[in-house]
C-alpha positions as a LaTeX table, in Angstrom:
\begin{tabular}{lrrr}
\hline
Residue & $x$ (\AA) & $y$ (\AA) & $z$ (\AA) \\
\hline
Met1 & 0.32 & 0.04 & $-0.02$ \\
Thr2 & 1.30 & 3.73 & $-1.06$ \\
Lys3 & 1.89 & 5.69 & 1.44 \\
Thr4 & 0.24 & 9.17 & 1.45 \\
Ile5 & 2.86 & 12.33 & 1.64 \\
Arg6 & 1.55 & 14.48 & 3.88 \\
Val7 & 2.51 & 18.23 & 2.28 \\
Lys8 & 2.61 & 21.74 & 4.35 \\
Lys9 & 0.82 & 24.53 & 2.63 \\
Ala10 & 1.77 & 28.22 & 3.05 \\
Ser11 & $-1.03$ & 29.13 & 5.82 \\
Gly12 & 0.62 & 26.21 & 7.82 \\
Glu13 & $-2.56$ & 23.83 & 6.86 \\
Ile14 & $-1.80$ & 19.81 & 6.15 \\
Glu15 & $-3.03$ & 18.24 & 3.68 \\
Pro16 & $-2.38$ & 14.96 & 1.17 \\
Phe17 & $-0.21$ & 15.68 & $-1.99$ \\
Ser18 & $-2.09$ & 15.60 & $-5.07$ \\
Glu19 & $-0.66$ & 14.46 & $-7.91$ \\
Thr20 & $-3.42$ & 15.90 & $-10.04$ \\
Lys21 & $-3.31$ & 19.14 & $-8.79$ \\
Val22 & 0.60 & 19.55 & $-10.02$ \\
Arg23 & $-0.34$ & 18.20 & $-13.50$ \\
Ser24 & $-3.58$ & 20.62 & $-13.59$ \\
Ser25 & $-1.00$ & 23.55 & $-13.00$ \\
Leu26 & 1.75 & 22.34 & $-15.08$ \\
Lys27 & $-0.73$ & 21.81 & $-18.74$ \\
Arg28 & $-2.35$ & 25.51 & $-17.74$ \\
Ala29 & 1.36 & 26.62 & $-17.77$ \\
Gly30 & 1.98 & 24.87 & $-21.07$ \\
Ala31 & 3.91 & 21.93 & $-20.54$ \\
Lys32 & 3.39 & 19.24 & $-23.11$ \\
Pro33 & 1.70 & 15.89 & $-21.84$ \\
Ala34 & 5.78 & 14.11 & $-22.01$ \\
Val35 & 7.70 & 16.44 & $-19.85$ \\
Ile36 & 4.43 & 16.82 & $-17.39$ \\
Asn37 & 5.11 & 12.59 & $-16.99$ \\
Lys38 & 8.61 & 13.13 & $-17.23$ \\
Ile39 & 8.68 & 16.15 & $-14.15$ \\
Leu40 & 6.13 & 13.88 & $-12.05$ \\
Thr41 & 7.87 & 10.94 & $-12.26$ \\
Gln42 & 11.18 & 12.48 & $-11.00$ \\
Leu43 & 9.25 & 14.60 & $-8.68$ \\
Thr44 & 7.97 & 11.74 & $-7.27$ \\
Gly45 & 11.22 & 10.39 & $-5.86$ \\
Lys46 & 12.29 & 13.58 & $-4.00$ \\
Leu47 & 8.84 & 13.88 & $-2.05$ \\
His48 & 8.78 & 13.03 & 1.80 \\
Asp49 & 6.07 & 13.56 & 4.42 \\
Gly50 & 5.84 & 17.38 & 5.41 \\
Ile51 & 7.38 & 18.66 & 2.37 \\
Thr52 & 6.27 & 22.08 & 1.73 \\
Thr53 & 4.03 & 23.91 & $-1.17$ \\
Arg54 & 7.04 & 26.03 & $-1.59$ \\
Glu55 & 9.67 & 23.41 & $-1.85$ \\
Ile56 & 7.54 & 21.31 & $-4.68$ \\
Tyr57 & 6.69 & 24.61 & $-6.63$ \\
Arg58 & 10.82 & 24.97 & $-6.73$ \\
Gln59 & 11.50 & 21.54 & $-7.88$ \\
Val60 & 8.48 & 21.44 & $-10.68$ \\
Phe61 & 9.63 & 24.97 & $-11.85$ \\
Glu62 & 13.57 & 24.54 & $-12.17$ \\
Leu63 & 12.24 & 20.61 & $-13.55$ \\
Leu64 & 9.92 & 22.52 & $-16.60$ \\
Asn65 & 12.40 & 25.10 & $-17.36$ \\
Gln66 & 15.13 & 22.14 & $-17.87$ \\
Tyr67 & 12.73 & 20.22 & $-20.01$ \\
Gln68 & 11.10 & 22.92 & $-21.69$ \\
Ala69 & 13.62 & 25.66 & $-21.44$ \\
Gly70 & 11.48 & 28.91 & $-20.52$ \\
Gln71 & 8.14 & 27.43 & $-19.89$ \\
Gly72 & 9.08 & 27.54 & $-16.47$ \\
Tyr73 & 7.66 & 31.26 & $-16.36$ \\
Arg74 & 4.47 & 30.57 & $-16.64$ \\
Tyr75 & 4.60 & 28.23 & $-13.80$ \\
Ser76 & 5.60 & 31.05 & $-11.71$ \\
Leu77 & 1.76 & 32.69 & $-11.77$ \\
Lys78 & 0.68 & 32.56 & $-8.34$ \\
Asn79 & 4.06 & 33.63 & $-6.98$ \\
Ala80 & 4.16 & 35.96 & $-9.49$ \\
Leu81 & 1.44 & 38.04 & $-8.19$ \\
Met82 & 2.59 & 38.31 & $-5.14$ \\
Gln83 & 5.55 & 40.33 & $-6.46$ \\
Leu84 & 3.61 & 43.12 & $-7.67$ \\
Gly85 & 4.54 & 45.18 & $-4.85$ \\
Pro86 & 6.01 & 46.42 & $-2.44$ \\
Ser87 & 2.93 & 48.69 & $-2.44$ \\
Gly88 & 0.03 & 47.65 & $-4.00$ \\
Tyr89 & 0.08 & 50.00 & $-7.06$ \\
Pro90 & 1.63 & 47.74 & $-9.00$ \\
Phe91 & $-1.29$ & 45.64 & $-9.04$ \\
Glu92 & $-3.74$ & 47.96 & $-9.60$ \\
Lys93 & $-1.92$ & 48.83 & $-12.73$ \\
Phe94 & $-2.02$ & 44.78 & $-13.71$ \\
Thr95 & $-5.84$ & 45.13 & $-12.68$ \\
Ala96 & $-6.13$ & 47.97 & $-15.15$ \\
Arg97 & $-3.82$ & 46.80 & $-18.28$ \\
Leu98 & $-6.85$ & 43.24 & $-17.60$ \\
Leu99 & $-9.59$ & 45.18 & $-17.73$ \\
Thr100 & $-8.32$ & 47.09 & $-20.63$ \\
His101 & $-7.83$ & 43.79 & $-22.82$ \\
Leu102 & $-11.35$ & 42.59 & $-21.78$ \\
Gly103 & $-12.63$ & 45.55 & $-22.99$ \\
Tyr104 & $-13.21$ & 47.95 & $-20.21$ \\
Gln105 & $-11.94$ & 51.92 & $-20.30$ \\
Thr106 & $-9.94$ & 52.15 & $-17.28$ \\
Gln107 & $-8.72$ & 54.75 & $-14.92$ \\
Thr108 & $-6.45$ & 54.14 & $-11.86$ \\
Gln109 & $-6.18$ & 56.32 & $-8.86$ \\
Ala110 & $-8.78$ & 58.80 & $-9.15$ \\
Ile111 & $-10.42$ & 60.75 & $-6.26$ \\
Leu112 & $-13.71$ & 60.92 & $-6.50$ \\
Lys113 & $-16.31$ & 63.07 & $-3.63$ \\
Gly114 & $-18.68$ & 60.77 & $-2.04$ \\
Lys115 & $-21.91$ & 61.49 & 0.24 \\
Cys116 & $-19.46$ & 62.28 & 3.52 \\
Ile117 & $-15.68$ & 61.95 & 2.40 \\
Asp118 & $-13.42$ & 62.12 & $-0.84$ \\
His119 & $-11.87$ & 58.56 & $-2.12$ \\
Glu120 & $-9.18$ & 57.32 & $-4.21$ \\
Ile121 & $-10.68$ & 54.51 & $-6.13$ \\
Asp122 & $-8.15$ & 51.63 & $-7.50$ \\
Val123 & $-9.73$ & 51.42 & $-10.65$ \\
Ile124 & $-12.53$ & 53.03 & $-12.52$ \\
Ala125 & $-13.78$ & 50.22 & $-15.30$ \\
Lys126 & $-16.42$ & 51.44 & $-17.56$ \\
Lys127 & $-17.86$ & 49.40 & $-20.49$ \\
Asp128 & $-21.32$ & 49.42 & $-22.21$ \\
Asn129 & $-22.78$ & 52.85 & $-20.49$ \\
Gln130 & $-21.94$ & 51.31 & $-17.28$ \\
Ser131 & $-19.30$ & 51.95 & $-14.62$ \\
Phe132 & $-18.04$ & 49.63 & $-12.34$ \\
Met133 & $-15.86$ & 50.43 & $-9.06$ \\
Val134 & $-12.95$ & 47.88 & $-8.59$ \\
Glu135 & $-11.61$ & 48.18 & $-5.51$ \\
Cys136 & $-8.04$ & 45.96 & $-5.35$ \\
Lys137 & $-6.83$ & 43.72 & $-2.76$ \\
Tyr138 & $-3.28$ & 42.90 & $-2.79$ \\
His139 & $-1.37$ & 40.38 & $-0.64$ \\
Asn140 & 2.36 & 40.02 & $-0.48$ \\
Arg141 & 2.81 & 37.02 & 2.17 \\
Pro142 & 2.30 & 33.06 & 1.03 \\
Gly143 & $-0.89$ & 31.28 & 2.78 \\
Thr144 & $-2.94$ & 35.36 & 3.11 \\
Lys145 & $-6.69$ & 35.58 & 2.37 \\
Ser146 & $-8.61$ & 38.52 & 1.39 \\
Arg147 & $-11.57$ & 38.13 & 4.36 \\
Ser148 & $-14.78$ & 39.30 & 4.99 \\
Lys149 & $-13.29$ & 42.22 & 7.05 \\
Asp150 & $-12.14$ & 43.21 & 3.81 \\
Val151 & $-15.23$ & 43.17 & 1.64 \\
Leu152 & $-17.17$ & 44.89 & 5.16 \\
Tyr153 & $-14.51$ & 47.99 & 4.38 \\
Thr154 & $-14.98$ & 47.58 & 0.52 \\
Gln155 & $-18.42$ & 47.73 & 0.69 \\
Ala156 & $-18.85$ & 50.59 & 2.90 \\
Arg157 & $-16.83$ & 52.90 & 0.67 \\
Phe158 & $-18.71$ & 51.74 & $-2.21$ \\
Glu159 & $-22.51$ & 52.66 & $-0.23$ \\
Asp160 & $-20.73$ & 56.34 & 0.48 \\
Leu161 & $-19.70$ & 56.50 & $-3.65$ \\
Ile162 & $-23.20$ & 54.49 & $-4.52$ \\
Asp163 & $-24.03$ & 57.59 & $-7.34$ \\
His164 & $-21.17$ & 57.44 & $-8.78$ \\
Phe165 & $-21.06$ & 53.14 & $-9.62$ \\
Asp166 & $-23.16$ & 50.94 & $-10.68$ \\
Gln167 & $-21.60$ & 47.77 & $-9.81$ \\
Leu168 & $-18.84$ & 47.06 & $-7.35$ \\
Trp169 & $-15.97$ & 44.51 & $-7.26$ \\
Leu170 & $-13.12$ & 43.44 & $-5.98$ \\
Val171 & $-10.22$ & 41.94 & $-7.33$ \\
Thr172 & $-7.20$ & 40.19 & $-5.29$ \\
Asn173 & $-4.57$ & 37.74 & $-5.88$ \\
Thr174 & $-4.82$ & 35.51 & $-3.04$ \\
Lys175 & $-7.57$ & 32.84 & $-2.43$ \\
Leu176 & $-11.16$ & 34.27 & $-0.87$ \\
Thr177 & $-12.55$ & 33.45 & 2.83 \\
Thr178 & $-15.58$ & 31.22 & 2.70 \\
Asn179 & $-17.23$ & 34.40 & 4.38 \\
Ala180 & $-16.20$ & 36.81 & 2.33 \\
Ile181 & $-17.37$ & 35.12 & $-0.54$ \\
Lys182 & $-21.22$ & 35.11 & 1.32 \\
Tyr183 & $-21.35$ & 38.39 & 2.21 \\
Gly184 & $-19.70$ & 39.18 & $-1.29$ \\
Gln185 & $-22.32$ & 37.28 & $-3.42$ \\
Cys186 & $-25.41$ & 38.74 & $-0.56$ \\
Gln187 & $-24.08$ & 42.11 & $-1.96$ \\
Asp188 & $-24.42$ & 42.00 & $-5.29$ \\
Met189 & $-20.35$ & 42.32 & $-5.08$ \\
Lys190 & $-18.10$ & 40.80 & $-8.12$ \\
Leu191 & $-15.65$ & 39.53 & $-7.02$ \\
Ile192 & $-12.02$ & 37.55 & $-8.67$ \\
Ala193 & $-9.65$ & 36.23 & $-7.33$ \\
Trp194 & $-7.06$ & 33.43 & $-6.91$ \\
Arg195 & $-9.20$ & 30.07 & $-8.02$ \\
Tyr196 & $-12.53$ & 32.23 & $-7.88$ \\
Pro197 & $-15.20$ & 32.15 & $-9.33$ \\
Lys198 & $-15.11$ & 28.92 & $-11.12$ \\
Lys199 & $-15.39$ & 30.40 & $-14.45$ \\
Gly200 & $-13.40$ & 33.33 & $-14.89$ \\
Ser201 & $-11.00$ & 33.10 & $-11.92$ \\
Leu202 & $-8.26$ & 35.70 & $-11.59$ \\
Glu203 & $-5.63$ & 32.97 & $-12.82$ \\
Glu204 & $-8.29$ & 32.11 & $-16.10$ \\
Leu205 & $-8.37$ & 35.53 & $-17.04$ \\
Ile206 & $-4.25$ & 35.70 & $-17.01$ \\
Glu207 & $-3.49$ & 32.71 & $-18.80$ \\
Thr208 & $-6.53$ & 32.41 & $-21.30$ \\
Asn209 & $-5.65$ & 36.17 & $-22.24$ \\
Asn210 & $-1.68$ & 35.57 & $-22.24$ \\
Leu211 & $-1.67$ & 38.25 & $-19.85$ \\
His212 & 0.39 & 37.71 & $-17.53$ \\
Pro213 & 2.59 & 40.03 & $-15.20$ \\
Leu214 & 6.41 & 40.94 & $-15.86$ \\
Thr215 & 7.65 & 39.87 & $-12.27$ \\
Cys216 & 7.06 & 35.76 & $-14.13$ \\
Leu217 & 10.54 & 36.43 & $-15.17$ \\
Thr218 & 12.37 & 35.46 & $-12.02$ \\
Phe219 & 15.78 & 36.86 & $-13.44$ \\
Leu220 & 14.36 & 40.64 & $-12.75$ \\
Asp221 & 15.62 & 41.55 & $-9.43$ \\
Arg222 & 13.36 & 44.19 & $-7.23$ \\
His223 & 15.06 & 47.10 & $-8.50$ \\
Asp224 & 14.54 & 46.02 & $-12.30$ \\
Arg225 & 10.72 & 45.47 & $-11.39$ \\
Gln226 & 10.36 & 49.18 & $-9.89$ \\
Ile227 & 12.31 & 50.85 & $-12.61$ \\
Leu228 & 9.82 & 49.35 & $-15.08$ \\
Phe229 & 6.67 & 49.64 & $-12.77$ \\
Gln230 & 7.86 & 53.52 & $-13.21$ \\
Asn231 & 7.26 & 53.21 & $-17.08$ \\
Asp232 & 4.22 & 52.23 & $-16.92$ \\
Leu233 & 5.57 & 48.63 & $-17.88$ \\
Val234 & 3.54 & 45.44 & $-16.24$ \\
Leu235 & 3.12 & 42.58 & $-18.52$ \\
Cys236 & 5.73 & 40.28 & $-20.30$ \\
Arg237 & 4.03 & 41.29 & $-23.49$ \\
Asp238 & 4.54 & 45.02 & $-22.65$ \\
Leu239 & 8.77 & 43.83 & $-22.88$ \\
Ala240 & 8.52 & 41.65 & $-25.98$ \\
Lys241 & 6.99 & 45.08 & $-27.54$ \\
Ala242 & 9.89 & 47.10 & $-25.74$ \\
Ser243 & 13.55 & 47.93 & $-28.27$ \\
Gln244 & 16.67 & 47.29 & $-27.84$ \\
Lys245 & 17.39 & 50.02 & $-27.07$ \\
Lys246 & 14.44 & 51.23 & $-24.39$ \\
Leu247 & 15.23 & 48.32 & $-22.66$ \\
Thr248 & 19.04 & 49.24 & $-22.14$ \\
Ser249 & 17.70 & 52.62 & $-20.91$ \\
Phe250 & 16.24 & 50.89 & $-18.14$ \\
Gly251 & 19.08 & 49.84 & $-17.12$ \\
Leu252 & 19.31 & 45.99 & $-18.29$ \\
Asn253 & 22.59 & 44.74 & $-18.83$ \\
Ser254 & 23.11 & 42.29 & $-21.72$ \\
Ala255 & 22.73 & 39.18 & $-20.21$ \\
Lys256 & 19.08 & 39.92 & $-18.99$ \\
Ile257 & 18.02 & 41.31 & $-22.28$ \\
Lys258 & 19.28 & 38.12 & $-23.85$ \\
Ser259 & 17.33 & 36.07 & $-21.00$ \\
Leu260 & 14.32 & 38.21 & $-21.56$ \\
Arg261 & 13.96 & 37.53 & $-25.25$ \\
Gln262 & 14.20 & 34.04 & $-24.75$ \\
Ala263 & 11.71 & 33.58 & $-21.94$ \\
Leu264 & 9.75 & 36.47 & $-24.05$ \\
Ser265 & 9.33 & 34.02 & $-26.70$ \\
Asn266 & 6.91 & 31.82 & $-24.57$ \\
Phe267 & 4.75 & 34.95 & $-24.40$ \\
\hline
\end{tabular}
């Protein structure tokens, strides 16, 4: 009888290792079936009771880049969203770019006068003569979830601004707690999060539309990312369009530009 391997999640929870989850995530990242089988064969021999999800991710990432050069950057999506910081502003810009691609007109960091006080809105999205208030909840700690207090606070702001908008959206880079989902649904709030909703979740929107954040490119350090964010570049496809001269002006050396060109061939 095969022993069940227990895996420790970033939240501290323990769950059985799931080959199905790894296989699904590799498939979404664009790994070929033969490559997926090779990775799972090698990974199985490295598993041990109590292994962390972080260590599994690291090993799968390395194996995917080994067997399918450059494809590992797509696999790093969840971690990449965590790197859209240290402030939440890059995540707001990323959300705006995502919505623009989906056909919305967007504006970030607008100041609007509410019934009681003024509010800075993360993203205003407009489409089909409707206006949406989009609140972006960014977390940079693995295992963190957006909770009921987050949606309660967001709803309170919306009620002060209700004359300006038709609907409230909350977009977060992490999962939502059950109570957060329950309250959001009760208030007719549109929720977009990691793994939620089942159809149209954050990762599905990113992967389906090929809108991966540039933080997927792990060879870019924090300084590189901040310079690029400041120049309104947040997506891998933004960098794919940038000229050699422009990339050099951002302080990227020839080695990083070469890695960039190789990686972006998969975007």
